[in-house]
N, C-alpha and C positions, 0 to 999 in steps of 0.2 A: 636891656640891650637893645640894641636902635635894630629897628623893622625894616623890610626893606623897602624899598620905593620902586617903581619902572617910571622915569619920565613922560615915558613915549605911550604908557594904557592910554590914554585917548585915540590915541592914532591906531593903535591895535584895534580897539571897541570902536574905532570910524570902520577899520578894514572887516573886522568880523561882521559888522553891521552890513554893509558891501557885498559882502560874501552870503548873507542869509538872504539879500533882496536879490542878488544874482539865482540864488536858488530857485525864490518864488518864482520870478519870471521864466525860468527855464522849466518848472510846472505847468505856467499857464498857457506856454510855448507847447509843450507836449501834450497837457489836454485841448487844448485849438488842432493840433496833429491830427489827435486821436479823432476831434469831433469831424474834419472836413474827411478823415480817410471814411468814417461810417458813412459819412454823406456819398459819399463815392462809391461804394460798397452797395449801397439801398438803390441809386440809380443803377448800376450792373444787373442786380438783381430784377429790378424794374423791365429791363430790356430783355434779360431772357426770358422772363415771364411773356411777354409782349413776341417775343420772335417765338414762344410757343403757340403761342393763339393764332398764330399767323400760317401755324399750320393747319389749323383748320380747313377742314375740305366745306363744308358749308357755308363760304361767307358771299354775300355780294360784292358789288365793285365798292359802295359805300364805305361798309367797312375794312378791305383791304386798302383804301386809301387812305381813310381815318388813323388805320396801324403802320403803314407805311408812315404818315407824316411821325405821327407820334413815336415811332422807332426811329427816326431823322433826327429831329428833337431831343430826344434821350442821349442819342450822338453826342450832339451838338454840348451835352451839359456835360456831361461826361470828360467831355476834352477839357470844359472849363475848370472841374470839380479834380482831373487830374493834375491842372497848371497848381493849384490853386495848393494840392496837396504837396506837390513839389516846393512850393514857397514855404509852407509852414515846415516840411520839412528841414528848406537852408535855415530858416528861424531858429527851430530848436536847434542846429547845430553851431548856429552864430552864440546863442544863449549857453549854451554846454562850454565852450570856447572861453566866454565869459566867465562862467562860475570856476572853470580852472585856472584862471588868470587870479583870479580875486581871490581862491584857495592859497595857491601860491602865496600870492603876495601878506595873507594873513598869516602865513608859516613862517614867514620870512621874520614877521614882527615877534610870533612864539620864540623861533628860536633865539634869538637877542633878547629878547626876556629873561631865558633858561641861560643863557653864557649871563647875563649879568647878576643874577639871580647865586648862580655859581660861583662867579667870582667873589661876591656879596661874600656871602657864607666861608668861604676861603678865608679873606679879610676879615670876617668874624672868631675866626677858629683862630688866628695868627694873632690877635689883639688876646685871645680870652690865654691863649698859651703865653704871651708873654707877661699879662697882669699875673698869672699864674707863676711866671719863674720871677716877678717882681715882687710877690706877697714868699716865698718860698727865700728870695735870699735874704729878705728884710727880719724873717722868722731866724735863720739861720745867724745874721750880724746880731739879733738883740737877746740869743741867747748866749752870746761872746764867741762865736764862730765854731764853735760845736754843734756838728752834728748828730741828732741823734737816731 
């Protein structure tokens, strides 16, 4: 019996590899987003701690100035980090879209392969039935036209 051969198997494999690469890129983008988010949260906690330290009563002028500049520095760092987190979020969304597109392209090829396999199986069943009918006809003729 003949075996099914999907002529576009290399294309299907290529699309599956592209989907896998897109999923890995998405995972990397998510890790980077989470890393940047953790840095932002760390900076927020430092700012909060510095604000509590500023509430101490017995600080001299130099300590207050130092703390003020430190808090200003943290606020500036937070602004930069917030932009960085936003950029990383956009990258995650872009990578997610790429994964969806790659998955759809692979699924199109898989559906085509499935349809071709169904057609192949149908053709094989028709061919087998034709051979069986032919054998039955030959046996009938061989017996002299008498059905047993």
